[in-house]
Structures are given as structure tokens and as C-alpha cells.
KEDREN-956275 format. One record per residue (C-alpha): residue number from 1; x negated, y, z. Coordinates in pm, 1 decimal, m for minus. Each point is the difference from the previous one (the first is absolute). Layout:
REM residues N
+------+----------+----------+----------+
| voti |       px |       py |       pz |
+------+----------+----------+----------+
|  NUM |        X |        Y |        Z |
...
+------+----------+----------+----------+
***
This chain:
REM residues 477
+------+----------+----------+----------+
| voti |       px |       py |       pz |
+------+----------+----------+----------+
|    1 |   1178.5 |   m397.6 |  m2555.8 |
|    2 |   m225.5 |    218.0 |   m211.1 |
|    3 |   m346.3 |   m132.1 |    m67.8 |
|    4 |   m234.6 |    296.3 |    m15.3 |
|    5 |   m284.4 |   m190.3 |   m159.9 |
|    6 |   m103.8 |   m362.5 |    m33.4 |
|    7 |   m276.2 |    m82.5 |   m243.1 |
|    8 |   m300.1 |   m215.8 |    m64.7 |
|    9 |   m356.5 |     86.7 |     89.6 |
|   10 |   m258.1 |    m23.0 |   m272.8 |
|   11 |   m352.1 |   m134.4 |     37.5 |
|   12 |   m134.1 |    333.7 |    126.7 |
|   13 |    246.9 |      6.5 |    285.7 |
|   14 |    216.9 |    274.6 |   m151.7 |
|   15 |    375.7 |    m12.8 |    m36.2 |
|   16 |    149.2 |     42.6 |   m342.4 |
|   17 |    341.3 |    161.7 |     m2.6 |
|   18 |    269.8 |   m181.6 |   m201.5 |
|   19 |    164.5 |    336.1 |    m73.2 |
|   20 |   m163.0 |    338.6 |    m32.7 |
|   21 |    257.7 |    255.8 |    123.4 |
|   22 |    m62.9 |    101.7 |    359.3 |
|   23 |    291.1 |      1.4 |    241.3 |
|   24 |    139.6 |    349.7 |     59.2 |
|   25 |    m59.1 |    166.9 |    337.6 |
|   26 |    253.8 |   m119.4 |    251.5 |
|   27 |    161.7 |    240.6 |    245.6 |
|   28 |    291.8 |    m23.6 |    238.1 |
|   29 |    226.1 |    272.3 |   m137.3 |
|   30 |    148.6 |    272.1 |    217.1 |
|   31 |     94.8 |    345.5 |   m117.6 |
|   32 |   m303.7 |    222.4 |     36.2 |
|   33 |   m245.0 |   m274.5 |    104.4 |
|   34 |   m114.4 |   m343.0 |   m114.5 |
|   35 |   m168.2 |   m246.6 |    234.7 |
|   36 |   m333.9 |   m130.6 |   m121.7 |
|   37 |    m82.6 |   m368.4 |     19.0 |
|   38 |   m332.7 |     37.6 |    185.2 |
|   39 |   m165.9 |    256.5 |    225.4 |
|   40 |   m134.9 |    303.2 |   m183.9 |
|   41 |   m205.8 |     m2.4 |   m218.5 |
|   42 |      8.5 |   m373.0 |    m73.3 |
|   43 |    194.7 |   m169.0 |   m279.6 |
|   44 |    m67.1 |   m365.0 |     96.6 |
|   45 |    m96.4 |   m207.8 |    304.0 |
|   46 |   m238.8 |   m287.8 |     77.4 |
|   47 |    m65.3 |   m205.7 |    309.6 |
|   48 |   m167.6 |   m330.9 |     84.3 |
|   49 |    177.7 |   m283.3 |    181.1 |
|   50 |   m273.6 |   m250.1 |     81.6 |
|   51 |     69.7 |   m328.7 |    176.7 |
|   52 |   m225.5 |    m40.1 |    303.9 |
|   53 |    m70.5 |   m368.1 |    m75.7 |
|   54 |   m343.7 |   m125.2 |    112.4 |
|   55 |    m97.7 |    339.8 |    140.6 |
|   56 |   m281.8 |     34.9 |    249.9 |
|   57 |    m93.5 |    303.5 |    206.9 |
|   58 |   m309.3 |     66.8 |   m211.5 |
|   59 |    173.5 |    m31.3 |   m338.4 |
|   60 |    293.0 |    216.2 |    107.4 |
|   61 |   m231.9 |    270.6 |    133.0 |
|   62 |   m216.9 |     m5.1 |   m311.2 |
|   63 |    283.1 |      3.8 |   m254.7 |
|   64 |    173.9 |    286.5 |    176.4 |
|   65 |   m326.6 |    189.7 |     33.0 |
|   66 |    m38.3 |    m14.6 |   m376.8 |
|   67 |    354.3 |     66.6 |   m119.3 |
|   68 |    178.1 |    180.3 |    284.7 |
|   69 |   m266.6 |    208.2 |    175.0 |
|   70 |   m236.7 |    272.6 |   m117.1 |
|   71 |   m317.6 |    m73.9 |    197.1 |
|   72 |   m319.5 |   m103.7 |   m176.7 |
|   73 |    m72.7 |   m373.8 |     11.4 |
|   74 |   m374.6 |    m24.4 |     47.1 |
|   75 |   m247.1 |   m280.1 |    m79.4 |
|   76 |    m58.5 |   m239.0 |    286.9 |
|   77 |    334.6 |     64.5 |    169.2 |
|   78 |    244.0 |   m283.3 |     60.5 |
|   79 |    251.0 |    144.9 |   m248.3 |
|   80 |   m272.9 |     24.5 |   m266.3 |
|   81 |    m98.7 |   m362.5 |     50.2 |
|   82 |    357.8 |   m126.3 |     15.6 |
|   83 |     96.8 |    175.7 |   m323.7 |
|   84 |   m314.6 |   m125.2 |   m171.8 |
|   85 |   m104.3 |    348.9 |   m107.8 |
|   86 |   m346.7 |     70.7 |   m138.8 |
|   87 |   m202.3 |    308.9 |    m86.3 |
|   88 |     39.5 |   m106.1 |   m365.7 |
|   89 |    376.7 |     53.6 |     19.8 |
|   90 |    136.4 |    264.3 |   m234.0 |
|   91 |    168.1 |    151.4 |    306.0 |
|   92 |   m317.1 |     37.2 |    203.9 |
|   93 |    m71.0 |    369.9 |     48.5 |
|   94 |   m359.2 |     84.9 |     93.9 |
|   95 |    107.1 |    348.3 |    102.8 |
|   96 |    216.3 |   m134.6 |    284.5 |
|   97 |   m198.5 |   m316.3 |     64.1 |
|   98 |    266.4 |   m256.9 |    m73.5 |
|   99 |    343.8 |    m63.2 |   m151.5 |
|  100 |    268.1 |    255.2 |     83.4 |
|  101 |    335.3 |   m136.5 |    114.8 |
|  102 |    284.1 |     84.5 |   m238.0 |
|  103 |    229.4 |    139.2 |    270.3 |
|  104 |    329.7 |   m133.1 |   m134.9 |
|  105 |    294.3 |     15.8 |    241.2 |
|  106 |     85.0 |   m369.6 |     m6.1 |
|  107 |    101.5 |   m248.7 |    268.9 |
|  108 |      1.7 |   m374.8 |     59.4 |
|  109 |    200.8 |   m288.3 |    143.6 |
|  110 |    m64.5 |   m200.0 |    316.5 |
|  111 |     76.1 |   m334.9 |    158.4 |
|  112 |    163.2 |      5.3 |    341.2 |
|  113 |   m158.7 |   m343.9 |     54.8 |
|  114 |   m326.5 |    m96.6 |   m166.0 |
|  115 |    m64.3 |   m331.6 |   m173.7 |
|  116 |   m311.0 |   m205.5 |    m72.2 |
|  117 |   m111.1 |    242.6 |   m271.0 |
|  118 |    131.0 |    341.8 |     95.3 |
|  119 |     m0.2 |    221.2 |    306.6 |
|  120 |    315.2 |    117.3 |    175.2 |
|  121 |    109.8 |    181.0 |    312.4 |
|  122 |     29.1 |   m332.2 |    182.6 |
|  123 |   m113.3 |   m358.9 |    m41.5 |
|  124 |    137.9 |   m323.7 |    135.9 |
|  125 |   m234.3 |   m190.0 |    230.6 |
|  126 |     91.5 |   m369.2 |    m30.6 |
|  127 |   m210.9 |    m91.9 |    301.8 |
|  128 |    180.9 |    242.5 |    228.6 |
|  129 |    331.3 |    m24.1 |   m183.6 |
|  130 |     34.8 |    379.4 |     m3.2 |
|  131 |    m72.3 |    307.3 |   m211.6 |
|  132 |   m297.1 |    226.7 |     57.6 |
|  133 |   m131.9 |    314.8 |   m163.5 |
|  134 |   m176.2 |    m92.4 |   m321.8 |
|  135 |   m365.3 |     58.1 |    m81.6 |
|  136 |   m191.4 |     13.2 |   m328.6 |
|  137 |   m368.7 |     45.3 |    m82.7 |
|  138 |    m70.5 |     49.4 |    369.0 |
|  139 |    256.0 |    280.8 |     30.9 |
|  140 |    333.6 |     20.7 |    181.0 |
|  141 |    230.9 |    m20.1 |   m303.0 |
|  142 |    306.0 |     92.9 |    205.7 |
|  143 |   m148.5 |    333.4 |    104.4 |
|  144 |   m142.6 |     58.6 |   m349.1 |
|  145 |    336.4 |    m54.0 |   m169.7 |
|  146 |    170.0 |    232.3 |    247.5 |
|  147 |   m262.8 |    263.9 |    m70.7 |
|  148 |     49.8 |    m38.3 |   m377.1 |
|  149 |    376.1 |     38.7 |     52.9 |
|  150 |    m64.8 |    320.6 |    196.4 |
|  151 |   m212.7 |    130.6 |   m285.7 |
|  152 |    262.7 |    m87.6 |   m262.1 |
|  153 |   m214.7 |   m267.1 |   m168.1 |
|  154 |    256.8 |   m272.1 |     82.7 |
|  155 |    376.0 |     45.6 |    m39.3 |
|  156 |    155.2 |   m331.5 |   m111.8 |
|  157 |     83.5 |   m344.2 |    145.5 |
|  158 |   m124.5 |   m308.1 |   m186.0 |
|  159 |    209.8 |   m273.4 |    156.5 |
|  160 |    m14.3 |   m203.4 |    322.5 |
|  161 |   m129.1 |   m322.1 |   m159.4 |
|  162 |    144.8 |   m329.2 |    134.8 |
|  163 |     63.9 |    114.5 |    355.3 |
|  164 |    353.6 |    m28.2 |    135.2 |
|  165 |    230.8 |    271.8 |    124.9 |
|  166 |    m71.2 |    m93.0 |    360.8 |
|  167 |   m373.4 |     39.0 |    m62.9 |
|  168 |     21.5 |    316.0 |   m211.3 |
|  169 |    245.7 |    217.8 |    193.0 |
|  170 |   m210.4 |     50.9 |    315.9 |
|  171 |   m297.0 |    108.5 |   m214.4 |
|  172 |    216.0 |    214.1 |   m225.9 |
|  173 |    164.4 |    161.2 |    301.3 |
|  174 |   m341.3 |     76.3 |    146.5 |
|  175 |   m105.8 |    158.1 |   m328.7 |
|  176 |    313.6 |    215.9 |    m23.9 |
|  177 |    m49.3 |    115.4 |    358.8 |
|  178 |   m353.7 |    103.8 |    m90.2 |
|  179 |    130.6 |    198.9 |   m299.3 |
|  180 |    245.7 |    181.8 |    226.4 |
|  181 |   m260.8 |     73.4 |    265.0 |
|  182 |   m238.9 |    139.8 |   m263.5 |
|  183 |    266.9 |    200.6 |   m180.4 |
|  184 |    m74.1 |   m195.3 |   m318.7 |
|  185 |    265.8 |    m81.5 |   m257.7 |
|  186 |     92.1 |   m367.3 |     m2.7 |
|  187 |    m72.0 |   m169.5 |   m334.1 |
|  188 |    295.3 |     42.8 |   m235.6 |
|  189 |   m148.2 |   m212.4 |   m279.6 |
|  190 |    m34.7 |   m377.4 |    m37.6 |
|  191 |   m195.0 |   m204.0 |   m255.2 |
|  192 |     58.4 |   m376.0 |     m4.8 |
|  193 |   m295.3 |   m233.6 |     39.3 |
|  194 |    m16.4 |   m327.4 |   m192.8 |
|  195 |    318.9 |   m202.0 |     29.1 |
|  196 |   m210.2 |   m311.1 |     65.3 |
|  197 |   m153.0 |    143.9 |    318.2 |
|  198 |    259.5 |    248.7 |    120.5 |
|  199 |    352.8 |   m130.3 |     72.6 |
|  200 |     56.1 |    323.4 |    198.5 |
|  201 |     12.0 |    187.0 |   m331.7 |
|  202 |    305.9 |    199.7 |   m110.3 |
|  203 |    191.3 |    m90.2 |   m313.8 |
|  204 |    366.0 |    m87.6 |    m73.6 |
|  205 |     60.9 |   m367.7 |    m60.5 |
|  206 |    182.3 |     93.8 |   m320.3 |
|  207 |   m337.9 |    106.0 |   m142.3 |
|  208 |   m138.9 |   m348.3 |     49.2 |
|  209 |    m99.4 |   m169.5 |   m327.3 |
|  210 |    194.2 |   m306.7 |   m108.6 |
|  211 |   m129.8 |   m283.1 |    219.0 |
|  212 |     15.9 |   m264.3 |   m272.4 |
|  213 |   m195.7 |    214.7 |   m242.6 |
|  214 |   m263.0 |     95.2 |    257.5 |
|  215 |    m34.1 |   m363.5 |    107.7 |
|  216 |    m54.9 |   m102.1 |   m362.9 |
|  217 |   m264.2 |    266.7 |    m43.0 |
|  218 |   m169.1 |   m109.0 |    319.5 |
|  219 |    m17.5 |   m361.6 |   m116.3 |
|  220 |   m131.1 |    108.3 |   m341.4 |
|  221 |   m274.0 |    212.7 |    154.9 |
|  222 |    m98.1 |   m278.3 |    240.5 |
|  223 |    m26.4 |   m254.1 |   m282.1 |
|  224 |   m121.9 |    209.8 |   m293.6 |
|  225 |   m158.1 |    305.7 |    161.4 |
|  226 |   m353.0 |   m143.1 |     35.2 |
|  227 |     m2.2 |    m84.8 |   m370.9 |
|  228 |     28.7 |    372.2 |    m76.2 |
|  229 |   m239.2 |    120.9 |    267.7 |
|  230 |    270.2 |     90.7 |    253.5 |
|  231 |    m17.2 |    m89.9 |    366.6 |
|  232 |    221.9 |   m286.5 |    117.6 |
|  233 |    243.0 |    120.5 |    268.2 |
|  234 |    234.3 |   m193.5 |    232.9 |
|  235 |    343.7 |    m44.9 |   m155.4 |
|  236 |    179.4 |    102.6 |    320.8 |
|  237 |   m138.9 |    353.4 |    m36.3 |
|  238 |    256.9 |     54.5 |   m274.5 |
|  239 |    289.1 |    m65.7 |    240.0 |
|  240 |    m92.1 |    256.6 |    264.7 |
|  241 |    185.8 |    326.1 |     46.5 |
|  242 |     25.3 |    307.6 |    221.4 |
|  243 |    222.9 |    m21.1 |    309.8 |
|  244 |    m79.0 |    323.1 |    183.5 |
|  245 |    340.4 |    150.5 |    m88.6 |
|  246 |    206.5 |   m316.4 |     46.1 |
|  247 |    194.4 |     m1.5 |    330.9 |
|  248 |    m33.0 |   m325.6 |    188.3 |
|  249 |   m343.2 |    m76.0 |   m141.5 |
|  250 |   m282.3 |    m34.8 |    253.5 |
|  251 |   m186.3 |    255.0 |   m215.2 |
|  252 |    275.2 |    264.2 |      5.3 |
|  253 |   m151.5 |    344.1 |     80.0 |
|  254 |    187.6 |    238.9 |   m225.9 |
|  255 |    240.6 |    135.5 |    262.4 |
|  256 |   m289.9 |    136.4 |    205.7 |
|  257 |   m176.4 |    142.1 |   m306.0 |
|  258 |    311.5 |    185.3 |   m116.5 |
|  259 |     71.1 |    132.0 |    350.6 |
|  260 |   m350.6 |    149.6 |      3.1 |
|  261 |     19.0 |    186.9 |   m327.7 |
|  262 |    m91.3 |   m238.3 |   m282.7 |
|  263 |    124.0 |    138.2 |   m333.3 |
|  264 |   m211.1 |   m124.4 |   m292.4 |
|  265 |    m85.5 |   m356.9 |   m103.4 |
|  266 |   m209.6 |   m167.7 |   m263.6 |
|  267 |    155.8 |   m342.9 |    m44.9 |
|  268 |   m227.0 |   m203.1 |   m229.1 |
|  269 |    310.0 |   m113.4 |   m185.1 |
|  270 |     64.5 |      5.6 |   m373.8 |
|  271 |   m174.8 |    289.3 |   m171.3 |
|  272 |   m147.9 |    162.9 |    311.6 |
|  273 |   m353.5 |    m13.5 |   m145.7 |
|  274 |    m28.7 |    167.5 |   m339.0 |
|  275 |   m319.5 |    m56.4 |   m202.5 |
|  276 |   m127.1 |    278.4 |   m223.8 |
|  277 |    267.7 |    247.7 |     99.7 |
|  278 |    m93.8 |    354.9 |     96.4 |
|  279 |    346.8 |    142.0 |     78.7 |
|  280 |    233.6 |   m207.3 |    215.0 |
|  281 |    360.2 |    m68.3 |   m107.4 |
|  282 |    252.0 |    253.9 |    126.3 |
|  283 |    366.2 |    m11.8 |     99.7 |
|  284 |    258.4 |    277.6 |    m11.1 |
|  285 |    160.9 |    126.0 |    318.8 |
|  286 |    253.6 |    277.0 |    m51.0 |
|  287 |   m180.6 |    141.0 |   m301.0 |
|  288 |   m352.7 |    m24.0 |    142.3 |
|  289 |   m242.3 |   m276.7 |    m82.9 |
|  290 |   m204.6 |   m184.3 |    260.3 |
|  291 |   m219.8 |   m306.8 |     38.1 |
|  292 |    212.3 |   m104.2 |    301.3 |
|  293 |    249.4 |   m283.0 |    m47.8 |
|  294 |    249.1 |    m87.0 |    279.1 |
|  295 |    m17.1 |   m361.5 |    114.3 |
|  296 |    213.2 |   m189.4 |    252.4 |
|  297 |   m157.3 |   m262.7 |    225.0 |
|  298 |    166.8 |   m320.2 |    116.0 |
|  299 |     96.4 |    163.3 |    331.4 |
|  300 |    171.8 |    289.9 |   m177.1 |
|  301 |   m285.1 |    243.6 |     64.1 |
|  302 |    m67.5 |    234.1 |   m291.3 |
|  303 |   m339.6 |    133.9 |   m102.2 |
|  304 |   m164.8 |    154.5 |   m302.1 |
|  305 |   m202.5 |   m236.1 |   m214.2 |
|  306 |   m300.9 |    123.1 |   m194.3 |
|  307 |   m230.2 |   m159.6 |   m253.8 |
|  308 |   m376.8 |     11.4 |    m58.9 |
|  309 |   m212.9 |     m3.3 |   m313.7 |
|  310 |   m358.2 |    m78.7 |   m100.7 |
|  311 |   m237.5 |    m18.5 |   m291.2 |
|  312 |    m99.1 |   m346.1 |   m123.0 |
|  313 |   m233.7 |    m34.5 |   m295.3 |
|  314 |   m120.4 |   m332.5 |   m145.3 |
|  315 |     47.8 |   m178.7 |    334.5 |
|  316 |     96.6 |   m368.8 |     15.9 |
|  317 |    326.4 |    m97.6 |    173.5 |
|  318 |     m1.4 |    m67.5 |    371.3 |
|  319 |   m275.3 |    246.0 |     96.1 |
|  320 |     36.0 |    263.7 |    270.1 |
|  321 |     63.1 |    372.3 |    m32.9 |
|  322 |   m304.8 |    161.9 |    157.5 |
|  323 |   m258.7 |    266.8 |    m87.6 |
|  324 |   m252.6 |   m216.3 |   m182.0 |
|  325 |     29.8 |   m211.6 |   m310.6 |
|  326 |   m131.2 |   m355.2 |     32.7 |
|  327 |    110.3 |   m357.9 |    m56.0 |
|  328 |    229.8 |     21.4 |    304.9 |
|  329 |    117.2 |    364.4 |     m7.7 |
|  330 |     64.7 |    301.4 |   m219.7 |
|  331 |    m41.8 |    372.2 |     52.1 |
|  332 |    352.5 |    138.5 |     38.9 |
|  333 |   m131.8 |    358.2 |    m14.4 |
|  334 |    m47.7 |    m34.9 |   m377.1 |
|  335 |    340.3 |    166.2 |     m9.9 |
|  336 |   m161.1 |    335.7 |     84.2 |
|  337 |   m115.8 |    121.3 |   m340.7 |
|  338 |     45.4 |    351.0 |   m144.2 |
|  339 |    241.7 |   m129.3 |   m261.4 |
|  340 |    214.4 |   m176.3 |    259.7 |
|  341 |     m2.4 |    290.0 |    244.8 |
|  342 |     88.0 |    243.2 |   m280.2 |
|  343 |    298.2 |   m218.1 |    m79.5 |
|  344 |     99.8 |    m11.0 |    365.7 |
|  345 |      4.2 |    379.3 |      3.0 |
|  346 |    191.4 |     16.6 |   m328.9 |
|  347 |    285.0 |   m215.2 |    135.3 |
|  348 |    m18.0 |    146.2 |    353.1 |
|  349 |    m48.1 |   m348.2 |    138.2 |
|  350 |   m105.5 |   m169.7 |    320.6 |
|  351 |   m273.5 |   m264.9 |     24.4 |
|  352 |    m48.9 |   m229.0 |    302.1 |
|  353 |   m317.6 |   m199.4 |    m61.0 |
|  354 |      0.8 |   m360.5 |    122.5 |
|  355 |   m336.8 |   m142.2 |    100.9 |
|  356 |   m201.7 |   m170.0 |    278.3 |
|  357 |   m285.6 |    241.4 |     46.2 |
|  358 |   m126.2 |   m148.4 |    329.6 |
|  359 |    m48.7 |   m347.2 |   m145.9 |
|  360 |   m357.4 |   m124.2 |     m3.2 |
|  361 |     46.9 |    m67.7 |   m371.3 |
|  362 |     56.8 |    375.5 |    m53.7 |
|  363 |   m365.7 |     56.6 |     87.2 |
|  364 |   m264.3 |    101.9 |    m89.0 |
|  365 |    182.9 |    300.7 |   m135.4 |
|  366 |    m61.2 |     73.0 |   m367.6 |
|  367 |    m89.6 |    340.9 |   m140.2 |
|  368 |    291.7 |    m30.5 |   m241.8 |
|  369 |    241.7 |    m53.0 |    288.6 |
|  370 |   m122.1 |    311.9 |    178.3 |
|  371 |     37.7 |    176.7 |   m332.8 |
|  372 |    364.5 |   m105.9 |    m26.5 |
|  373 |     80.9 |    151.4 |    338.9 |
|  374 |   m208.4 |    307.2 |    m78.7 |
|  375 |    210.6 |     47.3 |   m312.8 |
|  376 |    307.7 |      0.4 |    222.3 |
|  377 |   m168.8 |    252.9 |    229.4 |
|  378 |    m61.9 |    227.8 |   m298.0 |
|  379 |    369.8 |      4.9 |    m85.4 |
|  380 |     78.6 |     77.0 |    362.4 |
|  381 |   m251.4 |    284.7 |     11.3 |
|  382 |    144.9 |    141.5 |   m321.3 |
|  383 |    339.9 |     20.7 |    168.4 |
|  384 |    157.0 |   m262.1 |   m225.8 |
|  385 |     43.1 |   m312.8 |    214.4 |
|  386 |    102.8 |    m11.0 |    364.4 |
|  387 |   m210.2 |   m263.1 |    178.7 |
|  388 |    140.3 |    m88.5 |    340.4 |
|  389 |     68.9 |   m284.7 |    240.8 |
|  390 |    259.2 |   m263.5 |    m85.7 |
|  391 |    242.8 |     78.5 |    283.9 |
|  392 |    m27.6 |    373.4 |    m64.5 |
|  393 |     76.0 |    m49.7 |   m369.3 |
|  394 |    299.2 |   m224.8 |     68.0 |
|  395 |    146.4 |    229.2 |    265.1 |
|  396 |    m51.3 |    300.1 |   m227.4 |
|  397 |    174.8 |   m184.3 |   m283.8 |
|  398 |    299.1 |    m83.8 |    220.2 |
|  399 |     34.9 |    358.5 |    122.9 |
|  400 |    m33.9 |    147.4 |   m348.5 |
|  401 |    240.1 |   m248.5 |   m153.7 |
|  402 |    285.8 |     67.2 |    241.7 |
|  403 |    m61.9 |    364.5 |     90.8 |
|  404 |    305.9 |    226.4 |     16.7 |
|  405 |    m63.8 |    368.1 |    m61.9 |
|  406 |    172.7 |    305.8 |   m140.9 |
|  407 |   m132.6 |    316.6 |   m162.8 |
|  408 |    169.4 |    338.6 |      4.6 |
|  409 |    m86.8 |    366.4 |    m40.7 |
|  410 |     58.7 |    227.8 |    298.7 |
|  411 |   m100.3 |    367.1 |     m1.7 |
|  412 |   m242.3 |    m60.6 |   m283.9 |
|  413 |   m164.8 |   m297.3 |    171.8 |
|  414 |     14.8 |   m361.1 |   m117.4 |
|  415 |    105.8 |   m215.2 |    296.7 |
|  416 |    m89.1 |   m368.9 |    m26.1 |
|  417 |    189.2 |   m172.4 |    280.4 |
|  418 |   m121.7 |   m353.1 |     77.5 |
|  419 |    285.7 |   m167.3 |    182.3 |
|  420 |    m49.0 |   m374.8 |     36.8 |
|  421 |   m135.5 |   m326.4 |   m135.0 |
|  422 |    309.1 |   m198.2 |    m99.7 |
|  423 |   m154.9 |   m347.8 |     m5.6 |
|  424 |    247.5 |   m282.6 |    m87.7 |
|  425 |   m214.1 |   m259.0 |    180.7 |
|  426 |   m116.1 |    179.0 |    315.1 |
|  427 |    276.0 |    258.0 |     28.7 |
|  428 |     11.9 |    375.9 |     m9.4 |
|  429 |   m273.8 |    180.1 |    189.6 |
|  430 |    m95.9 |    360.2 |     54.2 |
|  431 |   m358.7 |     61.0 |   m109.6 |
|  432 |   m243.2 |    200.9 |    208.4 |
|  433 |   m227.9 |    269.0 |   m145.4 |
|  434 |   m289.8 |   m245.5 |     25.1 |
|  435 |    197.4 |   m257.2 |   m204.2 |
|  436 |     30.6 |    261.5 |   m274.6 |
|  437 |   m370.0 |     77.4 |    m21.9 |
|  438 |    m94.1 |     m6.2 |   m368.9 |
|  439 |    348.7 |     22.0 |   m147.5 |
|  440 |    m19.7 |    208.1 |   m316.9 |
|  441 |    260.0 |    171.8 |   m215.8 |
|  442 |     m3.1 |    149.2 |   m346.8 |
|  443 |    178.4 |    334.4 |     m5.8 |
|  444 |     69.6 |    257.5 |   m273.8 |
|  445 |   m304.6 |    214.5 |    m70.1 |
|  446 |    189.8 |    323.0 |     77.1 |
|  447 |    108.6 |   m121.0 |    346.2 |
|  448 |    m49.9 |    248.6 |    282.4 |
|  449 |   m101.0 |    m89.0 |    358.4 |
|  450 |     61.1 |   m363.3 |     99.5 |
|  451 |    117.7 |   m131.0 |    336.1 |
|  452 |      1.8 |   m371.3 |     80.5 |
|  453 |    225.8 |   m115.6 |    280.6 |
|  454 |    m21.2 |   m335.5 |    172.5 |
|  455 |    294.5 |   m106.6 |    216.3 |
|  456 |    132.8 |    354.5 |     m2.8 |
|  457 |   m322.0 |    172.8 |    107.3 |
|  458 |   m225.2 |    209.0 |   m221.8 |
|  459 |   m355.8 |   m122.8 |    m33.0 |
|  460 |   m268.5 |    258.6 |     84.7 |
|  461 |    m98.3 |    203.3 |   m308.0 |
|  462 |   m354.1 |   m139.4 |     14.3 |
|  463 |    143.1 |   m353.5 |    m33.6 |
|  464 |    160.4 |     82.6 |   m336.1 |
|  465 |   m260.0 |     20.6 |   m275.2 |
|  466 |     59.8 |    113.0 |   m354.0 |
|  467 |   m182.7 |     m1.2 |   m329.1 |
|  468 |    186.1 |    147.6 |   m297.1 |
|  469 |    311.4 |   m218.4 |    m46.1 |
|  470 |    m81.9 |   m256.2 |    270.2 |
|  471 |     51.3 |     25.1 |    375.1 |
|  472 |    m81.5 |   m258.1 |    263.6 |
|  473 |     m6.9 |    m70.9 |    373.7 |
|  474 |   m350.3 |      4.7 |    149.8 |
|  475 |    m98.1 |    m77.0 |    359.2 |
|  476 |    330.8 |     90.7 |    168.4 |
|  477 |      0.0 |     20.9 |    380.2 |
+------+----------+----------+----------+
***
């Protein structure tokens, strides 16, 4: 494993590098062409992976209006009120009559089944003993979530809570059938919810902390925690674990998830949450580095594990990652400073921000928080940092990491022949032109005409763009 950058955050929220030399540009070598790590022209990537805990229809709509859409949020609207915006905000623009959405291409997680605090597609009705479509803030949450999935604003599962396999599978099957009928990609990404409330979570039993040590810590917190201002929690919480990938468990669901295209998992195990880290750790696969780490579940299923990171400045222990600093939360977006983002570009790194931006404690939104995301937008607009949805970033990373291609000169033309994605976990696949959208190659400056082939077929000339010594695939048919 090669750690690209792990450092402390100072009191201004900036990361200080423990070593000054920047990592050299990384390319997958092939005679005549070198594969770039990110789509042209970017040299780094950022996404947000927010847990949907305690989300309501109004908070989800408002948060996404601010960070993910470009419309103006006007005084008196529901989004304005929910976000707690005022005309005194530094982001209020008199010329447009409100606060302009930042328009970042980011997505969210969702619950298949809602709980007492958060909306989901469905909700259990104890009186009727059955599941019904969920509602939130007077809206049909089931239809709203489906619409957000259609729009690309949701792309990731966030667990099935404490419901058993027999309860989950009919609902999950109904959801997958809807995806197929709509022509929508089934979610390929999973983020575990709290182990205390979600035995359907996915994590190998070998990752489970030592039970004696965790029991001792649980007893110590129960007895001594209040003396140090920490909440007293039931001791049995420390003994819970995830069973969603354990065959024979009443919570086993992993076989159905894998059969329907799941590929990427965040486990909440060990060092899966990294404070004050801007570039995630990377692993080497056949000479190329990647944030993806193969992991084997208890049923033998293999996935790619990924980690998340966040900024945490002067926050007491036990508080929640959110978008507002208070006694019970901290603003995880403090990670997005010019110094940190410069470093991310220098090391050609990937950042997956961990937060809970739909929590009530994330609001009212602070000017500084909007400023952090606006800083990220600036780097995107300058062509430095690729900002995209979590599933898109992970799928891109997998394709780029295991891409097989050759380069040769024929009749004065450079032929880049993209053959396959030789993935050791999910097998060898033949990419389509659409899969290759954004792939970029460095080529010698004197190179003549360039042809890019995918699965033996030349891409249309208009789908191969070039600027000096870089060529890339753009909008292939």
C-alpha cells in the first residue's frame, strides 16, 4: 500500500504536508501512448459520499438545490427557509435575487426502508403488519427518491436497517424491477449504516474488532463517559456486527446484491474514515495505483472497498460529521481549502468526502461552508479537479485501473486500440465506446493523426479530441 498523503489539519482548516516533493505524474505506459489517471484536463478527483441519516424531503431538496443544482434559491421559498439563508449572506446576489446553486455533479445515498428519523422508499406499518410507500414532509418519499435516482442525484444504497431477508427481498426485488423498467442502472455502490442499527450491513467477520477489547471499552464508556461529558451508551451496542454477507443469517442479502451488480462497498471497519486527509490511500494493481482495495465477504463474494475522508478542526470526540460546526457536529467540508486542493492536484489524488449533509444539525448552512464548496467549484472550473458522482468515480477508477490497450503506428497514424478491462474481481469485460468516454492519453508531440479503437472498431473522428500532446475520447456514440 502506498499512502499518497495523510497529514494533520491546522487551526485554519488547511492541511500541512509532511513532505514537500509532489508525486510525479502517473501514466500507464504503452509504447506511443500513456493513459492519464483522470479525464482530460483534470489531474485530481473529488466526490461527496453523504450518509442519508435523518433526511427529510425538505432538507434533501434544499441541500441538493444549493450544492448540486444551478437554479437561484430565492427568499421566501421552502429551500431558502430550510437552509436558513438570509439576505445578509455573503452569497446573496442582488443581481439574481437570491443565492445561486453551485451546480456540482454530486449524488447521495438512500434507505430502501425508512426509520423513525429518515425517509426511505418504503416504511413498515406496525398496525397493518406490512410495508407501504414512505412519505416525508407531506410528500410521497418513494416517488421523490425514484425521481432523484432518475436525475442522478441518488446512486448509492445505505443499508436495509434491522429488517430480515424475508422482509427485504420483496421490496428489493420490486426496486430492481423498477430500475429495469425505467432503463436505469441498478446501484453498484453500498455504504454501511451504523452497526448498532443495521445488521443487514456488509462486512467480513474477520474485520470485527476484538470482542473482549470492545466490551471493555463499552463498560468504561458506560461508567466513566459522563464524567468526561460523553453520552452513556448501552454496553450491548459494542457487541453488534454486520450479518448481511453471512449465509444462514436471517439478515443475509448479499447474494441478491451481487447478482444485481453491486461492486463497491464502504465497510465502516478499521481505517475506513480518515480525518484530515485530502488524498485517499492507494494500492498498486499491475503497475497502476488506485483507491480500490479488493475485499472478500464471508460468503466468498468479492468487492472493491473504498475509504472516505473529512476535515475535523478543534472538534470534541464523539460528534458527528456534518456541514456545520457546533457542540454536536463538525463541518467536514473544512477539507476543501486552496492549500489542500493544490496538494490533491500535486499528488494526482482522489478525495471522497464523508459527511451527513441532510442532518438537521447541518443547518442553517454557514457562509464558510458554502465557501468551501465554492472553492472546490473553482478548481473544477479551472480544469484541475474532476467533480463527479460517487458511483461514476468508482466505476471510472476500476475501468482505468484495469484497462488493456495497445498503441502502434500504421501508415503514419497512431492507433490506440482499447481491448478490454481485465478486472481480477469481476472478470474480463469488453468496454463500449460510452464506457471509454473521457479516457485520455499523453502522446509524443510530433504524433500524426490519431485513431482510437474500442473493441476493434474505430471511433468517429469527432469523438477523438486532441490538444497538443494529449488526446481523449469525447461523447462517443
